[in-house]
N, C-alpha and C positions, 0 to 999 in steps of 0.2 A: 732618365731625362732626354726631354725630346729636344733632336739640335737646331729644328728652327726653330723654335722659340728660345733655344739660347742665340739665335745669332740674331734676331730680333729688339732680344734684351742687349746683349753686347753695341747692336747700333745702336740704340737709344741710350744708352748713359755715351756712345764717344760721342751723341751730339747735343747731347745734356752739357755734358767737360763743353764742349766746343764752342758751343754758347755762350756757355758761365766764361771761356776765360777769354771770350772778344770782348762782352758786356764788360770784362774785366777791364780791358787794356785801354779801350774807348775811354770810362770815367776817368781811370787813371792820367787817361793822355787829355781832356779836359781841365780835367783840379790842376792840372801843371799848365797847362797853359795858364791855368786863371789865377792862379798864387807858386809862383816859380821858383820862391824863396824858402818857403814849406812845405812845398815837395819837395823840394833838393837835401834841406835836415831830415824829414818823413824818413825818406830811400835811400841816406847815409843809418841813418839808427836803426833801420830794419836789416840792412846788412852786414853792418858793425858786431855787431852779438856774435854770428853767423845760426841764428834761430833759424831761420829763413831756409836757407842750406836746408837746415833738420825736420824742418818745420815740411818745406816739399818733396825731400825725398818719402815721408810717416804719409802722404797724400798719395807719391805714388807707389808706393804700397802696397794699398788702400786697395787704389786701382786696381793694381795687380788682379792683385787676390779676388779682388771681385769680375776682373775676366778670367781669370784661370776657373772660377766655382766655375762663371755661366756655360764656360767652355767644356765641362764634366773634367778636366784636366788635373784637380784642386786633388791633390794628395798629403800623406799624413808629416812624409819632410817634409813638403815643399809649404805646410803649412806652421809647420818649427821653423824652416827658414827664415821665410820672411817674416814670423813675431816675434825672429829674436831682432834682425834688422831693426825691427821700428819701435822694440824696446829699447837696443843701445844710441836711436834718437832721437828716442827721446829724454831718455835715461841724460843726453848730454845739455838735454833746452836750458839753458841759465837763466837763473830768476835775473829781477831788479834788485837794484842793495834794497832800497824802503822793502820789499816784498818778504813778509815772516811767510815761512813754510808749513804748510799744515800740519798738525800732531795725527802720531797714530794712534789707534785705538788700541791701551795691554789687558 
């Protein structure tokens, strides 16, 4: 893998993630100013169940795996570790009371 192309790809992904984060922060700030009660309830609902931390951790694992793959330092052991962490995080996501789990094909 060409190291220069890897650096450019890592830089591009970093810029895209930064723009997305700044954009989400601006939009959530505007919504919070226009509707403070509804945004407070939505934020408490998001944080209350712990699902947000699990999903953010999984997103962080995906971003780290992408950077390691682009840098050429992703080994089989690292893949196993990152996939087990992501699986553990996603396995603990709680469902809403009315949600019915998907049926497995047997």
